[in-house]
N, C-alpha and C positions, 0 to 999 in steps of 0.2 A: 680132241673130241669134247663137246659140250654135253652136259647132262642136266636136264631140268626135271625136277620131281615136285609134283603137287599132290598133296593128300587132302581130301575134303570129305566130311560127313554130311549126309542128307537124312532128313526124316522120311523121305520117300523110299519105298521098297526097291530092291535092285532092278526088277524088271521095268520100272518106270524110268529110272535113271538111265538104264541101258537104252531103252526105246528113244529117249530124248537125244542122247549123245550119238546114237547110230544114225540119226537123220542128218545128212550132210548140211542141209540148209540151216539147221540149228547152231552150226559151229561158227557162224559169222561173229557172234559176240565173243566166243572164246578166243579167236585168233585176231580179232580186229581187222578182218579181211572180208572182201566181197567173195561169197562162195556160190558157185554154180555147179549143179549136178551135171556130170558128163554122161554117165551111164549107170544102169543098175548092175547088180552083181551078176557074174557069170555062173553063179551057183543056183540061179533061179530065184533069188531073193532081191528085194529092192536095195538093201544096204549091206549085202553080204560080200563075200570074197569076190574081188574084181570090180566092185563098184568104185567109181572114181569121181572126184570133184576138182574143179579149177578154183584156185584161190588167187585173189589179187590184193596185195597189200600196198596201199598208197600209190606212189608213182612207179613202183617196180613192175616188171612184166609178170603176167600170171604164171603160175606153176600148177602141176597136177599132183594130187595125192591119190593113191590107190589102196583100198582095203586088201590086206593080205591074209588076215585070219580073223574069224569070228567064232566065239562060243557064246550062244545066245544067253543073255542076262549076266554074262561074266567077263567077257573079253572082246576088245576091238583093237586090232593091230593094223597099222597102215605105214606106207612109205611114200616119200616124194619120189615120183617116177619120171618127171620131166620138167625142165625149165626153171630150176631154182639156183640161187646163189649158195644153197646148202647142199652138202654131199653126205652120203651114208646116214641119211635121216630116217629114223623109225620112231613112231609114236605108239605107245601101248597104254590103253585104258583098261584097268582091272577093277571090276566092281564086285564087292562082297557084301554079304548080309551083315548088318550091325544090330546092336540092341534096339529093342522097342519097335521092331519092324522097319528100321531104317537101313541105310546102306553106307558103304565106304567106297570112295573112288581113290585109287592109286594111279596116277597119271604120270608117265615117264616119257620123255623125249630125249633122244640122243642124236647128235649131228655134228658136222664140222663145216666150216665155211670154205668156199673155193679159194679164198685168199686168207693167209695167216692172220689171225686176230678178228676176222669178221664174225665168226661164231661167238666169240667173247662179247662182241658189241650187240649182237642180236638176242642172246640168251635172256638178259634181264627184262627187256621189253616184252618178249614172248611170255615169260613166266607171269609178269604183271597182268597182261591181257587175259591169260588163262584164269588166273585167280579171280580177276574182276568178272569175267564171263560166267564162271561157275557159280557166282553169287546169284545169278538170275535163274538158275535151273529149278529151284524149289517152286517158284511162282509160275514157271512156264510149262513144266512137265505134267 
């Protein structure tokens, strides 16, 4: 299993960081992928539980991520549910209040590749893209 952990502090309050990261279309910069919303949440919210997005990274076929748990302004958890070279993938974004009205994001992703060693190859690039993409949140949210 591969485990990626990214911690990032923002001057924005938790509700603004959460609102930005909850929007599927905003995740293109984080993942370096083309993101298309497939459906809204089955819980009656746009980005809630059951909402799904398709991601396409470079020449690879698209895959689907589905939101599995949401705690407003605190937590977004999702899984890859279809079409990926990754297995047992789960992403968790935890947002907490930080000093001076800001917030802290603890973002963790666990997964394994369908082929031994594939996850080890994917992890560094994915972490790099996420760190780079998170630098844009302050100006965009």
